[in-house]
C-alpha positions in Angstrom: 0.0 0.0 0.0 1.3 3.4 -1.0 1.9 6.3 1.4 -0.9 8.4 0.1 -4.4 7.9 1.7 -7.2 7.2 -0.9 -10.9 7.7 -0.8 -11.3 3.9 -1.0 -9.4 3.4 2.2 -11.8 5.6 3.9 -14.8 3.8 2.5 -13.3 0.6 3.7 -13.4 2.1 7.2 -17.0 2.9 6.8 -17.0 6.4 5.7 -20.2 7.2 3.7 -19.8 7.7 -0.1 -20.6 11.4 -0.1 -18.8 14.8 0.3 -17.3 13.7 3.6 -14.7 11.7 1.9 -13.6 14.8 -0.1 -13.5 16.9 2.9 -11.4 14.3 4.9 -8.9 14.0 2.0 -8.6 17.7 1.8 -8.0 18.2 5.4 -5.5 15.4 5.6 -3.7 16.6 2.6 -3.7 20.1 3.9 -2.6 19.5 7.5 -1.3 15.9 8.0 0.2 14.7 4.8 3.7 14.2 6.3 2.3 11.8 8.9 2.2 7.9 8.6 -0.9 6.7 6.9 -1.5 4.0 9.4 -1.8 6.7 12.2 -4.1 8.8 10.2 -6.4 5.8 9.5 -6.6 5.1 13.2 -7.5 8.6 13.9 -10.1 8.6 11.1 -11.6 5.4 12.6 -12.1 7.5 15.9 -13.7 10.3 14.0 -16.1 8.0 12.3 -17.2 6.3 15.5 -17.4 9.5 17.6 -17.8 12.5 15.4 -19.3 14.7 18.1 -16.0 14.5 20.0 -14.0 16.1 17.0 -16.4 19.1 16.4 -13.6 21.6 17.4 -10.5 19.5 16.4 -8.1 21.5 14.2 -7.9 18.8 11.4 -11.2 16.8 11.7 -13.8 19.5 12.7 -15.0 19.8 9.0 -15.2 16.1 8.6 -17.0 15.7 11.9 -19.6 18.4 10.8 -20.0 16.3 7.4 -20.7 13.2 9.2 -23.2 14.7 11.7 -24.9 16.8 9.0 -24.1 15.3 5.5 -24.2 17.8 2.7 -24.4 16.9 -1.0 -21.6 17.9 -3.2 -22.4 21.1 -5.3 -22.0 20.1 -8.9 -23.9 23.0 -10.3 -22.0 25.7 -11.9 -22.2 29.4 -10.7 -23.6 31.0 -13.6 -22.9 34.6 -14.8 -25.5 37.2 -14.7 -26.8 38.1 -18.1 -25.9 41.9 -17.7 -22.9 43.8 -16.5 -22.7 45.8 -13.3 -21.7 49.5 -13.9 -18.2 50.2 -15.1 -15.8 52.8 -16.6 -13.0 52.5 -19.1 -10.3 55.2 -19.4 -8.4 55.4 -22.6 -10.7 52.9 -24.4 -9.1 53.5 -27.8 -5.7 52.5 -26.4 -6.9 49.1 -24.9 -7.1 45.7 -26.8 -10.4 44.2 -27.1 -9.4 41.0 -25.3 -8.8 43.0 -22.1 -12.2 44.6 -22.3 -13.9 41.4 -22.8 -12.0 40.0 -19.8 -13.4 42.9 -17.8 -17.0 42.4 -19.2 -16.9 38.7 -18.0 -15.9 39.8 -14.5 -18.7 42.3 -14.4 -21.2 39.5 -14.8 -19.9 37.7 -11.7 -22.8 37.1 -9.2 -20.5 38.8 -6.5 -19.5 41.9 -8.7 -20.6 45.4 -7.8 -18.6 47.7 -10.0 -15.6 47.7 -12.3 -13.1 49.9 -14.0 -10.4 49.5 -16.6 -7.2 51.7 -16.6 -5.5 53.2 -19.8 -2.5 51.0 -19.5 -4.7 47.8 -19.5 -4.0 44.7 -21.5 -5.1 41.0 -21.3 -4.1 38.7 -18.5 -5.4 35.7 -16.4 -8.6 36.3 -14.5 -8.9 40.0 -14.4 -7.1 42.0 -17.1 -3.9 43.8 -16.0 -5.1 47.3 -15.3 -8.5 45.9 -14.3 -10.3 47.0 -11.1 -13.2 45.2 -9.6 -15.4 45.6 -6.5 -17.1 42.6 -5.1 -19.4 41.9 -2.3 -17.8 40.0 0.6 -15.7 37.9 -1.9 -12.2 37.8 -2.8 -10.7 36.5 -6.2 -7.3 35.3 -5.9 -6.6 35.8 -9.6 -8.2 39.2 -9.2 -5.3 40.1 -7.0 -2.7 38.3 -9.2 0.1 35.8 -8.8 2.5 38.4 -7.5 0.6 39.5 -4.5 1.6 43.0 -3.3 3.7 43.7 -6.4 4.6 47.4 -5.7 6.6 50.5 -6.4 9.0 52.2 -4.0 10.8 55.4 -4.6 13.7 56.8 -2.3 14.6 60.5 -2.9 18.0 61.6 -1.4 18.7 65.3 -0.6 21.5 65.0 -3.2 21.5 67.0 -6.4 21.0 65.1 -9.7 24.5 66.3 -10.7 25.9 63.7 -8.3 25.4 61.1 -11.1 27.9 62.7 -13.3 31.1 60.6 -13.8 29.9 57.9 -11.1 28.6 55.4 -13.6 31.0 52.6 -12.5 30.5 53.3 -8.8 26.6 53.1 -9.1 26.7 50.1 -11.4 28.7 48.4 -8.7 26.2 49.3 -6.0 23.4 47.8 -7.9 25.4 44.7 -8.7 26.5 44.3 -5.3 23.2 45.1 -3.4 20.5 43.8 -5.5 19.6 40.1 -6.3 17.1 39.0 -8.9 15.3 35.9 -10.3 14.7 32.4 -8.8 18.0 31.5 -7.2 19.9 34.8 -6.3 19.8 35.6 -2.6 21.9 37.9 -0.3 24.8 36.2 1.4 24.2 38.2 4.6 20.4 37.9 5.4 18.4 40.5 7.2 15.8 40.0 9.9 12.5 41.7 9.8 9.4 42.0 12.1 7.3 40.4 9.4 8.8 37.0 10.1 7.4 37.2 13.7 3.8 37.5 12.7 1.3 34.8 13.9 0.2 34.0 10.3 3.6 32.1 9.8 2.6 29.8 12.6 -1.2 29.7 12.4 -1.6 28.9 8.7 0.0 25.6 7.7 0.9 26.8 4.0 2.7 29.9 5.3 4.6 27.8 8.0 6.1 25.7 5.1 7.0 28.9 3.0 8.6 30.9 5.9 12.2 29.5 5.3 12.1 30.4 1.6 10.6 33.9 2.4 13.5 34.5 4.8 16.0 33.6 2.2 14.4 35.7 -0.4 14.1 39.0 1.5 15.5 41.8 -0.2 15.4 40.2 -3.6 13.4 41.0 -6.8 11.7 38.8 -9.2 12.3 38.5 -13.0 10.5 39.8 -15.8 9.6 43.6 -15.6 11.0 43.9 -12.0 13.9 46.3 -11.6 15.9 48.6 -9.2 17.2 51.7 -10.8 19.1 54.9 -10.0 17.6 58.0 -11.6 16.8 61.6 -11.5 13.6 62.9 -9.7 12.4 66.4 -11.0 9.8 67.9 -8.7 7.3 70.1 -10.4 4.8 70.3 -7.4 6.5 69.0 -4.2 4.4 68.7 -1.1 5.4 71.2 1.6 6.2 68.4 4.2 9.0 67.1 1.9 11.0 70.3 2.5 12.4 69.9 -1.0 12.5 72.6 -3.7 11.5 72.5 -7.4 14.8 71.0 -8.3 16.4 67.7 -9.6 17.6 65.0 -7.1 19.2 61.6 -7.0 16.7 58.8 -6.4 16.3 55.0 -6.4 13.1 53.3 -7.7 12.2 49.7 -7.3 9.6 47.5 -8.7 8.9 43.9 -7.3 6.5 41.8 -5.2 6.2 39.1 -2.8 8.5 36.5 -4.5 7.8 32.8 -4.0 5.8 33.5 -0.8 3.1 35.3 -2.9 3.3 32.9 -5.9 2.6 29.9 -3.7 -0.3 31.6 -1.7 -1.9 32.6 -5.1 -1.7 29.1 -6.5 -2.9 27.4 -3.3 -5.9 29.5 -2.9 -6.7 29.7 -6.6 -6.9 25.9 -6.6 -9.2 26.1 -3.5 -11.4 28.8 -5.1 -11.9 26.8 -8.3 -13.1 23.8 -6.2 -15.3 25.8 -3.9 -16.6 28.0 -6.7 -17.2 26.1 -10.0 -17.6 28.6 -12.8 -17.9 28.0 -16.7 -14.5 27.2 -18.2 -14.0 30.6 -19.9 -14.2 32.4 -16.5 -12.8 29.8 -14.1 -9.8 32.1 -13.2 -12.4 34.4 -11.7 -13.4 31.9 -8.9 -13.8 33.6 -5.7 -13.6 32.7 -1.9 -16.5 33.9 0.4 -15.0 36.0 3.2 -17.4 34.3 5.6 -15.6 31.0 5.0 -12.4 29.8 6.8 -10.8 29.5 3.3 -11.7 33.1 2.5 -10.5 34.5 5.9 -7.4 32.4 5.6 -6.6 33.8 2.1 -7.3 37.3 3.3 -4.7 37.0 6.1 -2.2 35.4 3.8 -2.6 38.0 1.1 -2.1 40.8 3.6 1.0 39.1 5.0 2.4 38.7 1.4 1.8 42.4 0.9 3.7 43.4 4.1 6.5 40.9 3.0 6.8 42.7 -0.4 7.1 46.0 1.3 9.8 44.5 3.7 11.7 43.4 0.6 11.6 46.9 -0.8 12.7 48.4 2.5 15.6 46.0 2.6 16.7 46.8 -1.0 16.6 50.6 -0.3 18.5 50.3 3.1 21.3 48.4 1.4 21.6 50.9 -1.4 21.4 53.8 0.9 24.1 52.4 3.1 26.4 51.6 0.2 25.8 55.1 -1.2 26.4 56.7 2.2 23.3 59.0 1.7 20.2 59.6 3.8 16.7 59.0 2.2 14.5 62.1 2.8 11.4 61.1 1.1 9.9 57.7 0.4 6.8 57.2 -1.8 5.5 53.6 -2.3 2.3 51.7 -3.3 0.9 48.3 -4.0 -0.6 47.6 -7.5 -1.6 43.9 -7.2 -3.8 43.6 -4.2 -7.3 43.7 -2.7 -8.7 46.4 -0.1 -11.9 46.8 1.9 -13.2 50.0 0.7 -16.6 51.8 0.4 -18.2 51.6 -3.0 -21.7 53.3 -3.6 -21.8 53.6 0.2 -21.2 50.0 1.3 -18.2 48.1 2.1 -16.8 46.1 -0.8 -13.5 44.2 -1.8 -11.7 46.3 -4.4 -9.4 44.3 -6.4 -6.7 46.2 -8.2 -4.7 43.9 -10.5 -2.1 46.2 -12.0 -3.6 49.4 -10.9 -2.5 52.2 -8.6 -4.6 53.3 -5.5 -5.7 56.9 -6.2 -7.8 58.0 -3.4 -7.9 61.7 -2.8 -4.5 62.9 -1.5 -2.9 59.3 -1.8 0.6 59.3 -3.3 1.9 56.8 -5.8 4.4 56.0 -8.6 3.4 55.2 -12.2 6.7 54.0 -14.0 7.2 54.3 -17.8 10.0 52.1 -19.2 13.8 51.9 -18.7 14.1 54.9 -21.2 10.9 56.7 -20.4 10.0 58.7 -17.2 7.9 57.5 -14.5 5.4 59.8 -12.6 5.0 60.8 -8.9 1.3 61.2 -8.6 -1.4 62.3 -6.1 -4.8 60.8 -6.3 -7.9 62.7 -7.0 -10.4 60.3 -5.6 -12.4 59.6 -8.7 -15.2 57.2 -7.8 -15.8 56.2 -11.5 -12.3 54.6 -11.5 -12.9 53.0 -8.1 -10.1 55.6 -6.8 -7.6 53.9 -9.1 -5.1 54.9 -11.7 -2.8 53.1 -14.1 0.2 51.1 -12.7 2.5 51.9 -15.6 2.6 52.5 -19.3 1.2 49.1 -20.1 2.4 46.5 -22.6 2.2 47.2 -26.3 3.8 44.1 -27.3 3.6 40.6 -25.7 6.8 38.9 -24.5 6.8 36.5 -27.5 6.2 39.3 -29.9 9.0 41.3 -28.6 11.5 38.3 -29.1 10.3 38.1 -32.9 10.3 41.9 -33.4 13.3 43.4 -31.8 17.0 42.9 -31.6 19.6 43.5 -29.0 21.2 46.0 -31.2 18.0 48.1 -31.4 17.8 48.0 -27.6 21.4 49.2 -27.2 20.9 52.1 -29.6 17.7 53.3 -27.7 19.6 53.0 -24.4 22.5 55.0 -25.7 20.2 57.6 -27.2 18.6 58.1 -23.7 21.9 57.7 -21.8 20.9 54.8 -19.8 23.1 52.1 -18.6 21.6 48.5 -18.2 22.6 45.4 -16.2 20.6 42.3 -17.3 17.2 42.8 -19.0 15.9 40.6 -21.9 14.4 41.5 -25.3 11.0 40.9 -23.8 11.6 44.1 -21.7 12.7 46.3 -24.6 11.6 49.9 -24.1 9.6 49.6 -27.4 7.4 46.9 -25.7 5.6 49.5 -23.8 3.0 52.2 -24.5 3.9 55.8 -24.6 3.7 56.8 -20.9 2.9 60.4 -21.7 -0.2 59.4 -23.7 -1.3 57.2 -20.8 -0.9 59.9 -18.4 -2.8 62.4 -20.6 -5.7 59.8 -20.5 -6.0 59.9 -16.6 -5.8 63.6 -15.9 -9.1 63.2 -14.1 -7.6 60.4 -11.9 -4.3 61.9 -10.6 -2.2 65.1 -10.3 1.5 65.0 -11.2 4.0 66.1 -8.6 7.1 65.0 -10.4 8.9 62.7 -12.6 11.6 60.0 -12.3 13.9 59.5 -15.2 16.0 56.2 -15.1 19.7 56.4 -15.8 21.3 53.1 -14.3 18.9 50.0 -14.4 19.3 46.6 -12.9 17.0 43.7 -14.1 17.1 39.9 -14.2 19.4 38.1 -16.6 
């Protein structure tokens, strides 16, 4: 007999042939899969004989409930509504049709309340990138995205931009020595952080297993479009509390998320959601978890932990760079753009998913990057309810990764970098500056969503590869 417990073995013990079997296997796989099968079977026999004694048991409570009050397996699909809930699209002529259709599907979910699409939008899995969706007491793991808490962080130094002149080699070396990218690179000297002492790492079995990996990856960045870069901040409308003039300053900008921790959380709870919430095949990535359920509450805690971990990664990156530079950070501006929040929509509390969208409530600060040769924008939200208090999270892709590889060459990229006086470490053809929409056009399409306080122009860029 193999080491993995099967439904047949539970039936042999006397378990009824109904959903109790599925519940038992799910709980065992989730909490006890490292234990010997013989011990699990002995315990399962006790649960079967005395279910009332296990009603509050950590592993067996749901199984006991199923035995005491059998429920039939729900096989019926959750059908979409025939009409869409209210929505707004900003920059409609710049957005591909597939992204719009993905939003339209999401707007027909039974839990949907309101939606919006940002001008940098393009198609993705579940919600489109640049999609915003408010739901009623339900969270959609793929509405948040795989890279939970993917975010921007900008550190401005009270150092004039002229500091960059003639220091290319020094700054390139600082980025090489103090940033790590991709699946395998980690810092030799690890940093500790308060986030690792959170109860969730002990209370949620999945997170307990991921803690060591999260510790190793702290202060590192992912692949793809994630970056750390030195550049020039030009303040056109600085806030009084910054105590900075209308000048140009040295700054560091980073873009990354919650690494393997977030990816594993996303996969685990997406799998759970698709089982708990069967949907038609074309929209199965929009499966949700009810926040009144244990699974929904668990995902919510795990998602928030992943978001805080992503912030901790950025904090560590900026700490290392500031130390190597020997300069003090005077202003930090940061924001998530893959997350879900509890916010008021039309007067009632909803779950607002922003998948590739920047929070833009009235007065809230954020960063909207361009590309490695185009400026990013420091913005302040206007609190536009039509956009669900959101703005774009960047310029948005014009070409897919595969299209980039067949359309552009390294020599073309080198020429554009040279023309813009940008030095690059790493970066593939799929992240070519030409892969992105015109950030100035995107910003012009969201003047009713944000005010511009300044720009960040990249000069020395580090990416994966």
